[in-house]
N, C-alpha and C positions, 0 to 999 in steps of 0.2 A: 616779954617776947623779944625785946632788943638784946637782952643778956643771953638768951638762948641762941639767937642768931649769931651773935658774936662768938659764942662758945663753939658752935658748929663751924663757923668760918675758920677759927684757929685750928680746930681739929682737922679740917680738910687741908689746910696749909701744911700742917705737920705731916699728914699722910702723903701729900704730894712730894714734899721735900725728901721724905724717907724713901719713896719709890724711886726718886731720881738719883739721890746721892748715896744714901746709906743702904745700898744693896750690893750683892756680890759682883755682878758684871762691871759696874763702874769702878769699884775698888780694884778688881782684877785688871781692868784696862790701865789704870794708873801704874800699877806694879809692872805691867807689860811694857809701858812706855819707858819707864826707868831702866828696866832690864835690857831692852833693845838698844837704848842709847848707850848704856855702859858697855855692852858687848862691842858695838861699833867703834867707840872711842878707845877701847883698850886692846883691840885686836888689830895690829897694823896691817896684816895681810887682807883683812876684810875692809878696812878703812881705805886702803890704797887700791882696791880692785877696780877694774874697768867699769863694772856694772854700777858700783856705788858712785863713781865719778859721773857717769852718764845720767844716773838718776838725780843726783844733786844739781846738775846743770840743765835739767829738762824743765825749765820754768814754764814754757808755753804749754807743754803737755800736762803739767800739774794744774795750771790755770783752767784748762779745758775740763779736766777731770773734776775739779772743784765746782765749776759751773754746772756740770751735769748732775753731780750729787746734790747741789743746792736746788736744782729744778725738781729732782725726785722728792726731796723733802717738802718743798712747797706744794707739789702736786698731791702728795699724800695728805698733808694737813688740810688742803682745800677740800678733798673728798670727805674727810672726817667732819669738817665744818659744815658742809652741805647737809650731812645727815643730822647734825645738831640743829641747823636752821629748818630743815623739814619737820623735825619734831616740834619745834617752837611754833611754826605756822599751823601745824595740825592741831596743837592745843589751842591756839587762838581761834581756829575755826570751830573747835569743840565748845569753847566758851560761848561763841555766838550762837551755835545751834541749840545749846541748852537753854539760853535765855530766850531765844526765839520760840522754842517749844512752850515755855512757860507763858509767854505773851499770847501765843495762839490759844492756849488753854484759858487764859484770862478772858478772852472774848468769846469762848465757846462753852465752858463748863457752867452748869447751872447749880451744882451742889457744892457747897463750901468744903465739906470733908473730902469729896472726890478731888477737888482742886488742890486741897492741902496734900493729899496723897500724891498727886501728880508732881507737885513741887518737891516733896520729900524724896520721891524716887529719882528725880533728876539729880538732886544733891548726892544721893547714895550712888548713883551711876558714876558721877565724876570721881568720888572717893574710891570706888571699885576700880576704875580705870587707873588711878594713880597707883594703887597697890598692885594691880596686875603688871604694870610696867616696871615696878620696882622688885618684882619677883616675890611679892608678899600676898597674903590673903587679906580679905576685908576685916579679918579678926584683929589686925593691927590697929584699926580705928573703931573696933567694936564698942568700947566704952563710950566713946564720943557719940556714936550714932544712937546708942540706947539712951544715954542721959539727955541728949537733945530731943529725943522723941521722934527721930527721923525714921525709925524702923522698930517694929515690935520684936520682942524676944523670940517668939515662935518663928517669925519669918527670918530673923537673923540666924537662928540655928538651921533653918532650911537652906539658907544660902551657903552656910559653911559645909553642909553635907553635899552640896552640888559638885559634880565631878568636872564639869566644863568650866569655861571662863566665866567668872562671876559677873562681869559687866553685862553679859547677854541675858542674865536672869532679870536684871532690872529693865532692860529693853523690853522683854516679854511682859513684865508687870506693867510697864507704861502703856503698851498696846492694850492690855486688858482693861485698865482703868479708863482709857480713852473710849474704848468700845462700849463700856458699860454706861458711862455718863452720856455719851451722845445717843445711845439707844434709849435711855430714860427720857431725855429731853425731846428727842424726835417723836417718840410714841405719845408723849403728853401733848405736844403741839398738834399731832395728827388727831388725837382723841377729841380735842376741843376746836378743831378746824381753824387753828391759829388765832382763836379769839384772844388768847393770852400770849403776850410777846415773850417767847422763850429765846434765849440766846442761841440755843442749840437746835433750832428748827431746821436749818439748812445743813443737815448732818453729812450729806455726801461731800460737799465742797470742803467742809471743815475737816472731815476725816482724811481727805486726800492731802490737805496741807499738813496736818499733823503726821500723817504717815510719811510724807516727804522729809519732815524734820527728823523723824525717828530713823529713816533710812540713811540720812546724812550722818547721824550720830553713830550708827552701826558701821558705816563705811570708814569713819574717822578712827574708831578704836581698832578696826582691822588694819588700817595703815600704820597706826602707832605700834601695834604688835609686830608688824612687818619690820619697822625700823629697829625695834628692840631685838628681834630674832636674827636678822640678817646683817652681820658685820662684814668687814673686809675679808676677802678670800685669804686663806692661810698661805697659799702659794705666793700671793702678792707681798705679804709681809715677810715671807722667807727670802724672796729675791731682794727685797728692800734692805733687810739687815745684812745679807751677804755682800751686797755692794758697799755698804758702809764699813763692813769689816775689812774688805780689800782696800778701801780708801784710807782708812786710818793706818793700816800697815804700811802702805806705800808712802803716805805723807810722813810718817815717822822716819822711815829710811831716807827720805829725800831731805828732811830738815836736820837730821842728826849730825852730819858733817859740818854744815854751815852754822847752825844755831847751837850746837853742842848741848850743854846742860840746860839751856832754855827750852829745848825740845819737849821734855816731859811736862813742863809747866804750860806751854802753849797748847800742847795736844790735850792735856787734861781740861783746860778751859774750853777748847773747841768741842771736845767730847761732851762736856757738861751742857753747852748750849744746844747741841744737836739732841742730846738726851732729853732736855726740857721740852723742846719743840715736839719731839716724837711722843713723849708721854702726854703732852697736851692734846695732840691729835688722837691718841688712844682714848683719852677721857671724852673728847668730843664725839668719838665714834658711837658711844652709847650715852645719849643725853639724859637717860632716866636712871637716877640713883642718888648717891650722896657725895659725889665728887664735887670739887670746887667749881667746875665748869658746868655741872648738870643743871637742868631746868628746874626752877622752883615750883614743883608740882603742888606742894602744900599751899603756896600762895594762890596758885591757879584755882584750886578747889575752894579756898576761902573766898575768892572773888566770885566764883559761881554761886556759892551759897548766899553771899551778900546781895547779889543782884536778884536771885530768886526770891529772897526774903523781901526785897523792895517791891517786886511785882506782886507778891501775895499781900503785903500790907497796903499796897495801893488799891487792891481789889476789896479787901476786908480790913479796913483800918481798926486799930485797937479800941477806938472809942465808940464802936458800933455795938449793936445788941450782942454780937458774938463775944465781945469782951476781952479777947486775948489775941495778940499778934504772933507772928512767926517767932520761934517754932513751937510754942506751946499749943497743945491740942487736948481735946476731950479724951477721956479714958477709952482705951481700945475696947471695942465690942465686936465679937465675931459676927460675920455676915449671916443674916437669917436665911436659912436654906429655902424658905418658902418664897423668897423673892426671885429665886432662880429656878428654872426648870431642870430638875435633876436628870432628866432623860437627854438633855442636850450636852454633847461632849464639850462644847465651848464653855458652857456654864460650869462644868466640873473643873475645867482648866482655870476659870476665873476664881473659883472658890479656894484654890490652893494658894492664891497670891493676894487675897483680899482680906487679910486679917485685921487691917486698920480701917476698913470702910464700915461705917455704921449703917444699919438697915434704915431705910427711909419710910416714914409714915406720913399721912396727911397732916398730922398735928405737929410735925417738926417745924421749928420756927423759921426754917429757910423757905417755907411755902406760905408764910402768913399773907403775903401780898399777891403772889402769883399763882396760887393753886386753890381751887375751890374746896371748901371744908365739908361738902356734903357727899364725898366719895369715901366708901369704906375701905379699910386696910385690905380686906380680901379682894375687892375689885381692883385695887392698885396692884396687888401681887399678880393677878391674872394679866394685867396690862404689861407689867414688866417682864413676865415670863413668856411673852409673845403670843398669848391667846387673845388675838384681836377680834375674833368672831363673837365673843361673848358680849351680850348687850349690857350696857351700864345704865 
């Protein structure tokens, strides 16, 4: 990993230097400084004109112009830096919201596979956000997601076919799995009059807290996309570069008589400094990408997965009867349609996103201590499908 990071750093440095130095405008500017200086020094009529003498002696005017141009440069760089800082703060809030949602699920979910899916979807959401901001599809990390078991192949293909923004798919899937787990736990607690202590018995309060966390995540990705899509106005940059063009022309004419052939050297160095700061501001304007100043989105996603894994392993340690820690999981089993009422539109929406949730039965080992073994699978299906009037 260190070698890869060093290679990317060197690549970004070379790219930055190439954009600043080895491009047409900068080389053309150097040639222009040399040509203008040569013309002024070798044309006596131009060198001894009243305008050139007035310009070369206007030290106070040039000092004011230089201060004004420096203020514009600092102001533009500050605007670009504020955009970079906003992106950084939004990602920090996104990391907090993702971990907070997992911790809320830790205290609310009663089914281990449902909680595993919740954690997996949070990680997938963060990776989808990273790719969305970099102008890529989640396909860029498809091999990683599939090999880590964070998403099934069927669902992965479904995400790729989606026309809209991919992070919002995972937000919808998160709402589905929260709704299903809290519905299961709430109905079971109601069935037994809270004789058995289920974590999800207070479903209304828990659902409100989780929905608030999901709303925060949706708001953050919306703000991140806004930062990505809305740069500086074209008119602002056009005026900025026009002022700099005038400044470099006037400065060259002002210094040519006094400094003579030192003028091209000093003007080239001044142009290089201004060009570096301007290019730095342009990189800061879009903080999502592969430039040297861009935010380390890959590390942010790794941090989210590491913390989500810690929350999951704290809930279901590897040395328990479950036997395996994050992100290993049991083989994918399609959801049993009998568990959900096919006449319910919400159930149909759930089934399109629940390819990784196992059907629950009374003999599942997750109910060994908390669920009575004398209820049949058919009765449980009626309970979970919302038929509460049937006697058990």
